[in-house]
C-alpha positions as CSV (number, residue, x, y, z in Angstrom):
1,M,95.4,79.9,111.4
2,S,98.1,78.3,109.3
3,K,101.6,79.9,109.0
4,Q,101.0,80.4,105.2
5,K,97.8,82.4,105.9
6,L,99.6,84.5,108.6
7,Q,102.3,85.4,106.1
8,N,99.6,86.9,103.9
9,A,98.2,89.0,106.7
10,N,99.2,91.6,109.2
11,L,99.4,90.9,112.9
12,V,98.7,93.7,115.4
13,M,98.5,93.8,119.1
14,G,97.4,95.9,122.0
15,C,94.2,97.7,123.0
16,H,94.9,101.1,121.6
17,T,96.0,99.7,118.2
18,I,92.9,97.6,117.8
19,E,90.6,100.4,119.0
20,A,92.0,102.6,116.3
21,L,91.6,99.9,113.6
22,L,88.0,99.2,114.7
23,K,87.2,102.9,114.3
24,H,88.9,103.5,111.0
25,S,89.3,100.1,109.2
26,P,86.8,97.6,110.7
27,N,86.6,95.6,107.5
28,R,90.2,94.5,107.7
29,F,89.9,92.1,110.6
30,I,90.2,88.4,109.8
31,K,90.5,86.9,113.2
32,A,91.4,87.9,116.8
33,Y,93.1,86.0,119.6
34,H,92.7,87.0,123.3
35,L,93.6,85.8,126.7
36,K,91.0,83.2,127.9
37,S,88.4,84.9,130.1
38,N,89.1,85.1,133.8
39,E,88.3,87.3,136.8
40,N,91.0,89.8,135.8
41,T,89.6,90.5,132.3
42,Q,89.8,94.3,131.8
43,D,86.7,96.2,130.8
44,R,88.6,97.8,128.0
45,K,89.6,94.5,126.5
46,Q,86.1,93.1,127.0
47,K,84.7,96.0,125.0
48,L,87.1,95.2,122.2
49,I,86.0,91.6,122.2
50,S,82.4,92.6,122.1
51,S,83.0,95.0,119.2
52,L,84.8,92.2,117.3
53,E,82.0,89.8,118.0
54,G,79.6,92.5,116.6
55,L,81.6,92.4,113.3
56,S,81.4,88.6,113.3
57,V,85.2,88.4,113.6
58,P,86.2,84.8,114.6
59,L,87.7,84.9,118.1
60,Q,90.0,82.4,119.8
61,G,90.9,82.2,123.5
62,C,94.6,81.6,124.1
63,S,97.1,81.4,127.0
64,K,99.5,84.2,127.7
65,S,102.4,82.1,126.3
66,E,100.5,81.3,123.1
67,L,99.8,85.0,122.5
68,E,103.5,85.8,123.1
69,R,104.6,83.2,120.6
70,L,102.0,84.4,118.1
71,C,103.1,88.1,118.1
72,G,106.7,87.7,119.3
73,S,106.2,90.1,122.2
74,T,105.1,90.3,125.8
75,S,103.4,93.7,125.2
76,H,100.2,92.3,123.6
77,Q,97.9,93.4,126.5
78,G,95.9,90.2,126.1
79,I,94.7,90.7,122.6
80,V,96.1,90.2,119.1
81,A,94.4,90.5,115.7
82,V,95.0,89.4,112.2
83,L,94.3,91.9,109.5
84,K,94.0,91.8,105.7
85,K,97.1,93.3,104.1
86,R,96.7,96.7,102.4
87,P,97.1,96.7,98.6
88,P,100.7,97.2,97.4
89,F,101.6,100.9,97.0
90,D,101.7,102.2,93.4
91,L,104.7,104.5,93.3
92,E,104.3,105.3,89.6
93,S,100.8,106.6,90.2
94,F,102.0,108.7,93.1
95,L,104.7,110.3,91.0
96,E,102.3,110.9,88.1
97,N,99.9,112.6,90.3
98,N,102.6,115.0,91.3
99,Q,101.6,115.1,94.9
100,S,103.2,117.8,97.0
101,K,103.1,115.9,100.3
102,L,106.4,115.2,102.0
103,V,108.1,111.8,101.2
104,V,110.1,110.3,104.1
105,V,112.9,107.8,103.2
106,L,114.4,105.7,106.0
107,D,117.9,104.4,105.6
108,S,118.9,101.6,108.0
109,I,116.4,102.1,110.8
110,Y,116.6,98.7,112.5
111,D,115.1,99.5,115.9
112,P,111.4,98.6,115.7
113,H,110.5,101.2,118.4
114,N,112.3,103.9,116.4
115,L,110.5,102.8,113.2
116,G,107.1,102.8,115.0
117,A,107.7,106.2,116.5
118,I,108.7,107.7,113.1
119,L,105.6,106.2,111.4
120,R,103.4,107.8,114.1
121,S,104.9,111.2,113.4
122,C,104.5,110.7,109.7
123,E,100.8,109.8,110.0
124,C,100.1,112.6,112.5
125,F,101.7,115.3,110.4
126,G,100.2,114.1,107.0
127,V,103.3,112.7,105.3
128,G,102.4,111.5,101.8
129,L,104.6,108.4,101.8
130,V,107.3,106.5,103.8
131,V,109.9,104.5,101.9
132,W,112.5,102.1,103.1
133,S,114.5,99.0,101.9
134,K,113.3,95.6,103.0
135,N,116.9,94.6,103.6
136,R,117.9,97.6,105.6
137,S,115.1,98.1,108.1
138,A,113.3,96.5,111.0
139,P,110.4,94.5,109.5
140,L,106.8,95.6,110.0
141,S,105.7,93.7,113.1
142,P,103.2,93.9,116.0
143,V,105.9,95.8,118.0
144,V,106.2,98.4,115.2
145,T,102.4,98.8,114.9
146,K,101.9,99.1,118.6
147,T,104.7,101.6,119.0
148,S,103.2,103.6,116.1
149,S,99.7,103.6,117.8
150,S,98.4,101.9,114.6
151,A,100.0,104.5,112.3
152,S,101.8,101.8,110.4
153,E,98.4,100.6,109.2
154,F,97.3,104.0,107.9
155,V,100.3,106.0,106.6
156,P,101.2,105.1,103.0
157,I,104.3,102.8,103.0
158,H,106.4,101.6,100.1
159,I,109.0,98.9,100.9
160,V,111.6,98.5,98.1
161,S,114.5,96.3,97.1
162,N,116.9,99.1,96.2
163,L,116.7,102.4,97.9
164,S,119.2,104.1,95.6
165,T,117.3,103.2,92.5
166,T,114.0,104.4,94.1
167,L,115.6,107.8,94.9
168,D,116.5,108.1,91.2
169,K,112.8,107.9,90.4
170,F,112.0,110.8,92.7
171,V,114.9,112.8,91.1
172,K,113.4,112.2,87.7
173,A,110.0,113.4,89.0
174,D,111.7,116.7,90.1
175,Y,111.7,116.0,93.8
176,T,114.4,117.7,96.0
177,L,116.4,115.2,98.1
178,I,117.0,116.5,101.6
179,G,119.2,114.7,104.1
180,A,118.7,115.2,107.8
181,Q,122.4,115.4,108.9
182,V,125.1,117.6,110.1
183,S,127.6,118.6,107.4
184,E,129.6,121.6,106.3
185,N,126.8,122.6,103.9
186,S,123.8,121.9,106.2
187,Q,121.2,124.6,106.6
188,D,119.5,125.3,109.8
189,L,116.2,123.3,109.8
190,F,114.2,126.1,111.3
191,A,115.4,128.5,108.6
192,Y,115.0,126.1,105.7
193,D,112.1,126.4,103.3
194,F,111.0,123.0,102.1
195,P,110.4,122.9,98.3
196,Q,106.9,121.8,97.2
197,H,108.2,118.3,96.2
198,S,110.5,117.2,99.0
199,V,112.0,113.9,100.0
200,L,113.4,113.9,103.5
201,I,116.0,111.2,104.1
202,L,116.8,109.9,107.7
203,G,119.7,107.6,108.5
204,S,120.7,105.4,111.3
205,E,121.8,106.9,114.6
206,G,125.2,105.3,114.5
207,E,126.3,105.8,110.9
208,G,123.8,108.3,109.5
209,I,122.8,108.3,105.8
210,R,125.0,105.9,103.8
211,P,127.6,107.6,101.4
212,L,125.8,106.1,98.4
213,L,122.7,108.0,99.2
214,Q,124.5,111.1,100.4
215,K,125.9,111.6,96.9
216,K,122.4,112.0,95.6
217,L,121.3,114.8,98.1
218,N,120.4,118.2,96.9
219,Q,120.5,119.7,100.4
220,S,121.2,118.8,104.0
221,V,119.4,120.2,107.1
222,A,120.6,120.1,110.7
223,I,118.8,120.7,113.9
224,P,120.6,123.4,116.0
225,M,121.4,122.0,119.4
226,Q,121.8,124.2,122.5
227,G,122.1,121.7,125.3
228,K,124.9,119.5,126.7
229,I,123.6,116.5,124.8
230,E,124.8,116.8,121.2
231,S,122.0,115.0,119.3
232,L,118.4,113.7,119.3
233,N,117.6,110.1,118.5
234,V,116.4,109.4,115.0
235,S,112.7,109.3,115.9
236,Q,112.9,112.6,117.8
237,A,114.7,114.2,114.9
238,A,112.2,112.8,112.5
239,A,109.3,114.3,114.4
240,L,110.9,117.7,114.6
241,C,111.8,117.8,110.8
242,I,108.4,116.6,109.8
243,G,106.8,119.1,112.2
244,V,108.7,122.0,110.6
245,W,107.6,120.8,107.1
246,S,104.0,120.5,108.3
247,N,104.0,124.0,109.9
248,Q,105.2,125.4,106.5
249,Q,102.3,123.8,104.7
250,S,99.7,125.4,107.0
């Protein structure tokens, strides 16, 4: 497949990821690449190949190094697939529909494993939308998709050019902007009652939420820590915050 065509598609890798996509989005497969057959071919991977063949998905055998070059990782488990991209997210329609599902905004999350883990929590807990800036984030990649256990292909995602301007749109739509951070005015996460229309903002582990975005916050929430370690990493904090929100909805 040409580089131009690959740029207009999504690459995913790993058995679990492809199993989930075969179950929930079988029509999105364009092509699949796999390690050339040998005596060590795993039954799990062979079942995936058979399922893809049943969908008439073109298959191509490759060497290990070719798969690594294709997906930029050694964690491909011997199989990589090319998917049709999802349609662009329509933020205006989302705001007009006045959805009450939580919106998660990510500020400067550059580690693909953290990004993938956060997306997995967002999908599992029913987050309505995840937003980040294309210039201040790890890109969507096979590593992100595999770490997210394919959640990056299911949870609604809106990648923007300007995060500050996008937050202004949520403010105009009467969303409450909530920063996950420790500050003088932070409320205890476990005692906080999330408003119906909430935007949860998570910043990088090193610098937190940028000052430009902090100025827009209506509220901050902090996770009370009781151990010797002073903080969780951003993906763990995200899972806890989103879990508290989800529990309130039920």
